[in-house]
RORO-721893 format. One record per residue (C-alpha): residue number from 1; residue in three letters; x, y, z. Coordinates in pm, 1 decimal. Example, Ala and Ser with C-alpha at 12.3 -4.5 7.8 and 13.67 -1.06 7.14 Angstrom:
2
1,Ala,1230.0,-450.0,780.0
2,Ser,1367.0,-106.0,714.0
***
This chain:
310
1,Met,6920.3,-6473.7,3011.5
2,Glu,6809.2,-6233.7,3282.5
3,Lys,6490.9,-6035.5,3214.1
4,Lys,6418.8,-5683.5,3336.7
5,Leu,6069.2,-5550.0,3401.8
6,Leu,5951.7,-5195.3,3471.9
7,Val,5648.3,-5191.8,3702.8
8,Ala,5439.5,-4873.5,3725.1
9,Val,5328.7,-4825.0,4086.5
10,Asp,5089.2,-4592.9,4267.6
11,Asp,4898.7,-4628.6,4594.8
12,Ser,4585.3,-4784.9,4443.8
13,Leu,4455.8,-5133.8,4517.1
14,Gln,4473.1,-5205.0,4144.5
15,Ala,4846.0,-5131.7,4139.9
16,Met,4897.1,-5367.5,4434.5
17,Lys,4717.0,-5639.8,4238.7
18,Ala,4966.0,-5581.9,3957.2
19,Ile,5244.7,-5619.7,4213.7
20,Asp,5092.7,-5952.8,4319.3
21,Tyr,5090.3,-6062.5,3954.0
22,Val,5456.8,-5990.4,3891.7
23,Ala,5543.2,-6172.1,4214.7
24,Leu,5344.2,-6472.1,4088.4
25,Met,5513.4,-6465.9,3747.3
26,Ala,5860.4,-6423.3,3898.6
27,Arg,5847.2,-6795.1,3970.8
28,Val,5820.8,-6887.7,3602.2
29,Leu,6023.9,-6606.9,3443.7
30,Ala,6339.4,-6643.5,3652.3
31,Pro,6593.1,-6498.1,3643.3
32,Val,6424.4,-6155.8,3646.5
33,Arg,6491.2,-5810.9,3791.9
34,Phe,6224.1,-5554.1,3873.3
35,Val,6229.4,-5176.2,3873.9
36,Leu,5930.4,-5029.9,4058.3
37,Phe,5862.2,-4682.4,3918.6
38,His,5638.9,-4417.5,4072.2
39,Val,5550.8,-4089.5,3898.6
40,Gln,5488.0,-3810.7,4147.4
41,Pro,5187.6,-3573.8,4109.5
42,Ala,5203.2,-3280.7,3868.4
43,Leu,5314.5,-2947.4,4012.6
44,Ser,5122.3,-2624.8,3975.8
45,Gln,5261.7,-2432.7,3681.4
46,Tyr,5169.9,-2109.5,3858.9
47,Leu,5373.0,-2209.6,4165.3
48,Thr,5663.9,-2318.2,3947.9
49,Asp,5663.7,-1983.0,3768.8
50,Glu,5635.8,-1792.0,4096.8
51,Ala,5927.3,-1989.0,4242.9
52,Arg,6154.6,-1840.6,3979.3
53,Arg,6084.2,-1493.3,4114.6
54,Lys,5990.7,-1520.1,4482.3
55,Glu,6172.7,-1679.8,4773.0
56,Lys,5851.0,-1773.6,4955.2
57,Ala,5721.6,-1958.8,4650.2
58,Arg,6056.0,-2138.8,4620.7
59,Arg,6026.8,-2259.2,4981.3
60,Val,5672.2,-2381.5,4924.4
61,Leu,5773.7,-2558.6,4603.0
62,Lys,6066.1,-2724.7,4780.5
63,Glu,5835.9,-2847.4,5057.7
64,Ile,5588.0,-2989.3,4806.3
65,Leu,5865.0,-3164.7,4614.5
66,Ala,5999.6,-3314.9,4936.6
67,Ala,5652.5,-3431.2,5042.8
68,Asn,5583.9,-3585.6,4700.7
69,Asp,5919.5,-3762.2,4705.6
70,Ala,5858.3,-3897.9,5056.1
71,Lys,5513.3,-4022.4,4957.7
72,Gly,5654.0,-4184.9,4645.3
73,Arg,5920.2,-4366.2,4845.1
74,Glu,5656.4,-4480.6,5092.9
75,Val,5443.4,-4623.9,4810.4
76,Leu,5743.5,-4796.7,4654.9
77,Asp,5861.6,-4942.3,4985.5
78,Ser,5513.5,-5082.8,5046.8
79,Ala,5518.1,-5245.8,4702.6
80,Leu,5866.9,-5386.2,4757.7
81,Gln,5770.2,-5534.2,5094.9
82,Arg,5458.0,-5685.7,4938.5
83,Met,5669.6,-5857.8,4672.2
84,Ala,5918.7,-5976.1,4933.2
85,Arg,5639.7,-6134.2,5139.0
86,Lys,5538.8,-6325.9,4827.2
87,Gly,5885.2,-6470.6,4783.0
88,Val,6066.4,-6224.0,4554.5
89,Asp,6425.1,-6155.9,4659.5
90,Pro,6443.6,-5784.4,4757.4
91,Lys,6793.4,-5774.0,4608.7
92,Arg,6627.6,-5816.0,4269.3
93,Ile,6402.1,-5512.8,4318.7
94,Glu,6500.3,-5151.7,4254.0
95,Thr,6274.8,-4855.5,4332.1
96,Val,6262.5,-4520.8,4149.7
97,Thr,6037.6,-4218.6,4198.7
98,Ala,6046.6,-3894.6,3999.7
99,Pro,5838.4,-3579.3,3959.4
100,Met,5598.4,-3579.8,3666.7
101,Asp,5757.6,-3428.8,3358.5
102,Val,5536.7,-3458.4,3047.7
103,Gly,5262.0,-3684.7,3180.3
104,Val,5234.7,-4017.8,3362.1
105,Ala,5216.1,-4239.5,3050.8
106,Asn,5483.2,-4045.9,2862.7
107,Asp,5712.8,-4046.3,3164.3
108,Ile,5672.9,-4422.9,3207.1
109,Leu,5742.9,-4480.6,2836.7
110,Ala,6046.4,-4251.1,2850.1
111,Val,6195.6,-4460.3,3131.0
112,Gly,6094.4,-4785.1,2959.3
113,Asn,6257.7,-4683.0,2630.9
114,Ala,6572.4,-4536.1,2786.0
115,Lys,6692.4,-4871.5,2918.3
116,Pro,6658.2,-5225.6,2781.7
117,Tyr,6340.8,-5322.1,2967.1
118,Asp,6168.8,-5633.7,2839.3
119,Ala,5820.4,-5515.0,2940.3
120,Ile,5627.6,-5245.1,3124.2
121,Ile,5363.7,-5362.9,3374.3
122,Val,5064.1,-5148.3,3465.2
123,Ala,4724.4,-5199.3,3628.6
124,Arg,4431.4,-5169.3,3389.6
125,Arg,4142.4,-5015.3,3580.3
126,Gly,4086.3,-4691.3,3761.6
127,Ala,3990.4,-4696.0,4127.0
128,Ser,3634.1,-4563.1,4106.9
129,Ser,3321.0,-4764.0,4036.3
130,Ile,3256.2,-4549.6,3729.5
131,Gln,3600.2,-4628.1,3588.5
132,Lys,3594.2,-4999.2,3658.2
133,Trp,3441.5,-5088.3,3321.2
134,Phe,3696.0,-4885.8,3126.8
135,Met,4067.5,-4901.0,3072.4
136,Gly,4240.4,-4615.1,3253.1
137,Ser,4375.4,-4331.6,3040.4
138,Val,4735.4,-4397.4,3147.8
139,Thr,4707.0,-4761.8,3047.3
140,Ala,4535.1,-4677.4,2719.3
141,Asn,4809.3,-4427.9,2631.9
142,Leu,5081.6,-4678.7,2713.0
143,Val,4925.7,-4945.2,2491.8
144,Glu,4856.0,-4703.7,2207.2
145,His,5190.3,-4523.9,2199.5
146,Thr,5452.2,-4785.0,2284.3
147,Thr,5662.2,-4867.0,1979.5
148,Leu,5928.1,-5091.3,2130.3
149,Val,5841.3,-5225.4,2473.9
150,Pro,5552.8,-5470.3,2532.4
151,Ile,5292.0,-5351.8,2783.5
152,Trp,5154.9,-5598.9,3037.5
153,Val,4811.3,-5485.1,3152.9
154,Val,4695.4,-5649.0,3477.0
155,Asp,4330.6,-5659.5,3578.1
156,Gly,4216.6,-5773.3,3920.4
157,Thr,4345.0,-6085.2,4092.9
158,Val,4541.8,-6321.1,3869.0
159,Ser,4582.2,-6661.3,4032.1
160,Ser,4715.6,-6877.8,3747.8
161,Ala,5061.8,-6868.8,3589.8
162,Asn,4935.0,-7046.1,3275.6
163,Ile,4989.8,-6853.8,2951.9
164,Leu,4784.7,-6840.4,2631.4
165,Leu,4908.9,-6684.5,2306.5
166,Ala,4632.2,-6562.2,2075.2
167,Ala,4769.6,-6606.4,1722.2
168,Asp,4616.3,-6496.3,1392.4
169,Gly,4914.8,-6555.1,1164.2
170,Ser,5019.9,-6190.0,1159.3
171,Ala,5369.0,-6044.3,1194.0
172,Ser,5241.8,-5886.8,1516.5
173,Ala,5148.7,-6232.1,1651.9
174,Leu,5493.6,-6360.5,1557.2
175,Arg,5653.2,-6076.9,1756.6
176,Ala,5424.6,-6169.2,2046.3
177,Leu,5547.0,-6529.2,2024.0
178,Asp,5907.8,-6410.0,2020.8
179,His,5841.7,-6203.9,2334.2
180,Val,5674.3,-6478.1,2534.9
181,Ala,5928.0,-6742.3,2425.6
182,Phe,6210.8,-6518.6,2544.9
183,Met,6035.1,-6443.8,2874.4
184,Leu,5986.3,-6816.6,2940.1
185,Ser,6331.4,-6922.2,2821.2
186,Gly,6566.4,-7069.1,3077.7
187,His,6288.2,-7195.9,3301.7
188,Pro,6124.3,-7543.5,3288.9
189,Thr,5765.4,-7425.8,3343.2
190,Pro,5501.0,-7341.6,3235.8
191,Asp,5395.3,-7474.8,2895.3
192,Leu,5274.9,-7232.6,2629.1
193,Gln,4933.3,-7272.5,2466.7
194,Ile,4883.1,-7116.7,2122.6
195,Leu,4521.0,-7054.8,2028.0
196,His,4401.1,-6966.6,1678.8
197,Ile,4040.3,-6872.8,1611.4
198,Arg,3932.9,-6927.8,1251.5
199,Pro,3784.5,-6597.5,1132.8
200,Arg,3423.5,-6554.7,1023.5
201,Leu,3312.5,-6369.7,713.3
202,Gln,3115.3,-6118.5,923.3
203,Asp,3436.1,-6026.4,1101.1
204,Tyr,3562.6,-5880.4,774.2
205,Cys,3252.8,-5779.3,581.2
206,Glu,2929.0,-5633.0,716.4
207,Ile,2759.3,-5611.0,376.4
208,Glu,2474.8,-5860.0,332.5
209,Met,2549.0,-6108.1,52.2
210,Thr,2350.3,-6366.6,-135.1
211,Asn,2391.1,-6720.3,-1.3
212,Glu,2607.9,-6821.8,-295.7
213,Ala,2835.0,-6517.6,-268.8
214,Ala,2868.1,-6568.8,106.3
215,Arg,2968.1,-6934.5,58.4
216,Asp,3229.5,-6839.2,-201.1
217,Ala,3368.1,-6568.1,23.1
218,Glu,3382.2,-6804.7,322.1
219,Thr,3574.4,-7059.5,110.6
220,Val,3830.0,-6797.5,8.5
221,Leu,3862.8,-6671.8,365.4
222,Ile,3918.6,-7020.1,510.2
223,Ser,4174.9,-7104.2,241.9
224,Asp,4361.9,-6779.9,304.5
225,Asp,4357.8,-6839.7,680.1
226,Gln,4494.1,-7194.2,641.5
227,His,4771.0,-7075.2,412.8
228,Cys,4862.9,-6793.2,651.4
229,Met,4871.2,-7016.0,958.5
230,Thr,5089.0,-7272.3,778.4
231,Gly,5344.1,-6998.8,716.5
232,Phe,5306.8,-6880.7,1074.7
233,Arg,5382.0,-7226.2,1213.2
234,Glu,5696.8,-7253.6,1002.4
235,Gln,5824.7,-6915.4,1119.7
236,Ala,5718.7,-6993.1,1477.2
237,Met,5957.6,-7290.1,1486.6
238,Thr,6246.1,-7060.4,1396.5
239,Val,6144.8,-6811.6,1667.3
240,Leu,6121.0,-7084.4,1931.1
241,Glu,6457.3,-7234.8,1836.3
242,Lys,6620.1,-6890.3,1858.9
243,Asn,6489.6,-6857.1,2215.4
244,Asp,6585.8,-7215.2,2310.6
245,Phe,6221.6,-7286.1,2389.3
246,Pro,6158.7,-7666.0,2402.2
247,Met,5903.8,-7777.6,2142.0
248,Glu,5752.6,-8026.6,2386.5
249,Arg,5633.5,-7734.7,2599.1
250,Leu,5427.2,-7596.3,2310.7
251,Asn,5059.7,-7679.8,2247.8
252,Trp,4853.4,-7566.7,1945.8
253,Glu,4475.2,-7541.8,1927.5
254,Thr,4250.4,-7411.3,1651.3
255,Leu,3881.9,-7337.0,1706.1
256,Asp,3611.4,-7255.4,1453.2
257,Gly,3505.9,-6892.8,1472.1
258,Lys,3144.5,-6943.5,1575.0
259,Leu,3175.6,-6623.0,1777.6
260,Ala,3359.9,-6297.8,1718.0
261,Val,3732.6,-6354.7,1771.5
262,Ala,3762.8,-6154.2,2093.8
263,His,3448.9,-6318.0,2235.8
264,Ala,3580.8,-6664.7,2148.8
265,Ile,3912.0,-6592.3,2323.0
266,Leu,3732.5,-6461.9,2631.6
267,Asn,3518.4,-6776.9,2644.3
268,His,3830.1,-6991.8,2613.6
269,Ile,3992.2,-6805.1,2903.5
270,Asp,3680.2,-6854.7,3115.8
271,Arg,3665.1,-7228.8,3044.2
272,Asn,4034.0,-7289.3,3105.1
273,Asp,4284.9,-7191.6,3369.5
274,Tyr,4476.8,-6910.6,3199.4
275,Gly,4602.3,-6612.1,3393.1
276,Thr,4792.1,-6449.6,3107.0
277,Val,4697.9,-6383.5,2744.4
278,Val,4966.6,-6270.4,2500.6
279,Met,4870.4,-6091.8,2177.9
280,Gly,4998.9,-5860.5,1909.3
281,Arg,4858.8,-5510.2,1919.5
282,Arg,4750.2,-5530.4,1555.3
283,Gly,4623.0,-5826.4,1359.8
284,Arg,4695.7,-5968.6,1018.8
285,Ser,4536.1,-5702.7,801.7
286,Lys,4630.8,-5414.0,1034.1
287,Ser,4274.5,-5296.1,989.5
288,Lys,4049.2,-5126.4,1240.7
289,Phe,3877.3,-5459.4,1302.2
290,Thr,4188.4,-5653.9,1388.0
291,Gly,4301.8,-5378.4,1618.6
292,Ser,3962.4,-5394.0,1784.8
293,Val,4027.4,-5752.9,1895.8
294,Ser,4308.8,-5642.5,2123.6
295,Arg,4107.1,-5340.6,2238.2
296,Arg,3806.3,-5555.8,2323.8
297,Leu,4018.8,-5797.5,2522.7
298,Leu,4178.8,-5507.7,2708.3
299,His,3838.1,-5375.1,2806.5
300,Lys,3659.7,-5702.4,2880.4
301,Ala,3905.6,-5956.1,3021.3
302,Glu,3875.2,-5978.5,3399.1
303,Asn,4124.3,-6113.6,3655.0
304,Thr,4366.8,-6160.5,3368.8
305,Ala,4697.6,-6014.2,3256.1
306,Leu,4722.8,-5916.0,2889.8
307,Trp,5064.3,-5885.1,2729.7
308,Val,5027.9,-5645.1,2436.2
309,Val,5323.3,-5660.3,2196.9
310,Pro,5370.6,-5371.7,1951.5
***
């Protein structure tokens, strides 16, 4: 089945890196269509109000709108040509630019929700050195407020098409598996690696316990995790069959949680050749902690694309 991706584009280097990523992944997600979407700068409310009353203000507003539209089309054409040079058929790329309405993130989500897009792609970082350690506000708003469409957050240069699914046994992780299995369906490569990190007691409880109480709690936690992951595996088979994803392309790995979950995943990415990490936005308990795993990965993973599934 053909997939359709909405790619948020501006004139930043970070956005061009995201363009490079989707061109890379086009090889393993085929068939896929792209819509490159550019939100034009906000207009002065004062000028907009004046344009309702004065001819001169209307002329100025019209000139600004025309200039913004021309700049948007220039940015989009540059992105399209960049994708074409990397082997993407231009016939599979559509470009759209529009004036800002509510705000950049809200406008992107409005477009993403209005049509059956399978994902929204956006660069993670801002352009300045101060911003480079933080997720941009547009990206943060997209991840936080999407309710239907997965958000793919691209950081830096992604050179590998290998994909890792971080699974904790939650319904959110199962939706993430459904998303990635669909995106990979109909194409022979690549394989999908599922990684589960066994949780640690300190991930759930910060209160200091006696040694005996801590051992008992660890035993309960491990038993609960094993039971949950058994159920997850059973449901995962159904999800994969629905998407016609070959079982021989699936690899499972479970690691002891010697480190915090997010840290363990980051280490695994560093040691192995993964360019994409897929995860549910919320974890098994839907608590602040489990949500913090996805947030930490979004802030810390470098030269990696993170698919966040609501």
